[in-house]
C-alpha positions in Angstrom: 14.7 -110.1 138.5 11.0 -109.6 138.8 10.4 -106.9 137.0 12.3 -108.5 133.9 10.2 -112.0 134.5 7.2 -109.8 134.3 7.8 -108.0 131.5 8.7 -110.8 129.3 5.5 -112.5 130.8 3.5 -109.2 129.4 5.8 -109.5 126.2 4.4 -112.9 125.0 0.5 -111.6 125.0 -2.9 -112.7 126.8 -4.2 -115.9 126.4 -8.1 -115.8 124.6 -9.9 -115.7 127.4 -7.7 -112.2 128.5 -8.8 -110.2 125.4 -11.0 -107.6 125.8 -12.9 -106.8 122.4 -10.6 -108.5 120.4 -7.9 -106.8 121.8 -4.8 -108.2 124.1 -4.9 -106.5 127.2 -1.1 -107.1 127.8 0.4 -106.2 124.7 -2.2 -102.0 125.0 -0.3 -102.0 128.7 3.4 -103.3 127.7 4.3 -99.4 127.1 3.0 -98.5 130.2 4.5 -101.3 132.2 8.2 -101.0 132.0 8.2 -97.1 133.3 6.5 -98.7 136.7 9.0 -98.6 139.5 8.3 -101.3 141.7 10.9 -100.1 144.4 8.3 -97.9 145.6 6.3 -100.6 146.8 5.7 -100.4 150.5 4.1 -102.9 153.3 0.7 -100.8 153.2 0.1 -100.8 149.4 -2.1 -103.8 149.9 -4.2 -102.9 152.5 -4.7 -99.6 151.7 -6.2 -101.0 148.4 -8.5 -103.3 150.1 -9.6 -100.0 152.4 -10.3 -98.0 148.7 -12.0 -100.9 147.1 -14.4 -101.4 150.0 -14.9 -97.3 149.7 -15.4 -97.7 146.3 -18.2 -100.4 146.6 -20.0 -98.1 149.3 -20.1 -95.4 146.6 -21.4 -97.2 143.7 -23.8 -98.5 146.2 -24.9 -95.5 146.6 -24.2 -96.1 150.5 -21.8 -93.1 149.9 -23.6 -90.2 148.6 -20.4 -87.7 147.0 -17.1 -87.4 146.2 -15.9 -85.7 148.6 -17.6 -88.2 151.3 -16.0 -90.9 149.7 -12.1 -89.1 149.7 -13.0 -88.1 153.2 -14.5 -92.0 154.2 -11.4 -93.5 152.4 -8.9 -90.8 154.6 -10.5 -91.5 157.9 -10.6 -95.7 157.3 -6.9 -95.5 156.4 -5.9 -93.8 159.7 -7.9 -95.5 161.8 -6.3 -99.0 160.2 -3.2 -97.9 159.8 -1.6 -95.9 162.8 1.7 -95.5 161.3 1.0 -93.8 158.2 0.3 -90.3 157.8 -2.7 -89.5 156.0 -3.0 -85.8 154.6 
């Protein structure tokens, strides 16, 4: 039900302030959104996203020096904050 509502919203297009270089970003992404499987969302997704964003900010601020260090830092933080999640 939520997916149908969301697809209807996207199909209406973006407001003027949601355009990038005069491109309606809703219309641009519409073909991809219909294939998203919302049933695979877990209770951990938001926490993992926050950890990822914080690691990326550290990387962009040059606090993390390499891609491999970024990945390892991300994995370590997920392991320590979400103990019941398996990280490989």
